[in-house]
C-alpha positions, 0 to 999 in steps of 0.5 A: 499500499502507498502511504500518505508519507510517500504521497507527501514525499512525491509532492515535495520531489515534484515541487523542488523542480517546479519548471521541470515538472511543468514542462514534463507534464506539458506533453501529457496535457497536450496529448490528453487535450487532443484526445478528448477533442478529437473524440468529442468531434468524432462522436459529434460527427457520428451522432450527426450521420445517425440523425440523418440516417434516422431522418431518412427512414429505415430499410428504404429503396428508391427506384429511379427512372432510367436514362435515355439516348438522344442524337448520340447523347446519353441523358442521366438517370430520371431523363426517361419516363420508364416508371409508372404508378402501376409499377409501384402497385405491382412491387407492393405485392412482392413478399417483403415489401411494407410500403410503396410510394410514387414520387413525381417531383419538380421545383416551383415558386410558392406565394402567400401574401407578399411572401414567396419561396422557391422549393421542391414539390413532391407529388406523391401519396398519403403513405409517403410520410409513414414510409419516411417515418415523418410525422405531421406537426400540425394539421393532417395528411392529405388522403387517398380521396385527394389523390383520386380527384387531383385536389389542390392540397398541400403539406409543407415543411418547416422551412417553407412554413417559416419563409411564407408564414413566419409565426402565422399558423399555415393550416387552413391558409391558401398558397399559390404554386405556379399560380394555382391555389393550394390549401395548406392542410398540415405542416411536417415536423422538423427533420433537418439536413439529409446525408448530402446536406440538403434541407429536408424541411424545404419541401412541399408535398401534394398528390401525385395526380395534382402534380402531373395534371396541374403543376409539372405535366407528364408524357403519359398518365401515371408516369412518375420519376421514382418509387420509394420502397420500404422493406419489412426488415433489413434482412429482407432487403437483398432478396427484395432487390433482386425480386424487384429487378426481375419484376420491373424487367418483366413489366418493361419487356426487356430482353435478357441482354438489354440494359435495365431502364431503371435503377435501384438504390439501397439508401440504407446501405449507403447511410450505413456505409457513411456511418462506418466511414465516420466511425473509422475516421473518428478512430483515426483522429483518436489514434493520431491524437494518442501519439501525443500521449506517447510523446508525453510518456516518453518525456516523463520517462526521461525526466524520471531518469534524470531525477534518479540520477540526481538523487542517487545519494538520497536513494543510497541513504534511504536503503542504508537506513532500512528502505526496501527496494519495492519502497524505492520503486513505489516512490519513484513510480508514484511520482511518475503516476502523479505527474501523469494524472495531474497532466491528465486532469489539466488536459481534460479541462483544456480538451473540453474547453477547446471542444466548447470553443470549436462548437461556438466558433465553427458550429461543429457538432461536439459530444463530450461523454464521460467514457472519453474522460474516464478513458483519458485518466485510465490511459494517463495512469497506464502511461505513467505506470509504463514509462515510470517503471523503468526509472523506478526499477533502475532506482530500486536496484541500486547498490547502497554503497555505490549510491552513497559514493556517487558524486 
């Protein structure tokens, strides 16, 4: 056991050379501060990605219309109207499908009173908000009856509501979309940014029939630009992707050697890939910052070796009056651990302060967890023990006569 006398002696030894002790601790301070800061930034980035994934909804596919070639020029995906609402109805019958919603979208100018705003307008069905797990904050969604009759009703996002209505309640108000009057029946809850940085709240939803007939037009009735598909579980997604591909090729009468006129994207896989990338980057940031801890530990070992050399006669006297080798070892090891832990404490405070400053100045998401602080303390103690053991063991193995004769 380490006695209070040994602890007091360790403090006196550290205080005898304050400047050297402070410089020795500096490496540990910088190392711990860097680790805490990098872990806070990395955890903040991971939480942002998780929030974006949750805002997308789970187990999602997006089926996009295919490309077309005109005059030798190949257009991008979505240029050819190859998907229809009936394709979505057929996909909904496949095993493993929970919900399907067609999407026919475009950009339009919205006007309410003296205010106007340009945004994305989605023509879809009422189950789109359920498929995306997107609650209604005010009002109610439009209905299947609105879709059948192509009613001019709209659900608006929070960004649209703020720019058109300010603090006024939008529900029951009439806005104009491309000079067409639309009744606002509901306001969507706030979702924030998507994984690609797009503001998900800057949107308006209307019945897809209304979007086709009164806003954006369509090459032929029932054509849509994409289909959103939700699987019943993540395990069902690989099998469902193959089944959708086979079904759409059959419905579009494609030869076996012909290119598909549609594209299927697994949004959940893309999101999880980004989350894994963010996690790996966080680990790399922590590993790079940990190099500073190694440097700080080496500094502690060097200074402790100098201290052992300077205090050789003191060690000899202690051994001569009855101190055991393990007492000498504990004394010097305690000094190394105390310097390491004191530097860690200052480093934690510095790291937390830098994280708060980064959040305030750069608007960077940071998450400071108790786990990161406890981990920093544990690592600091281990660094002190590891790098302090050799100097302490060297002091414990000194011969008392040789130590007393040391000049």
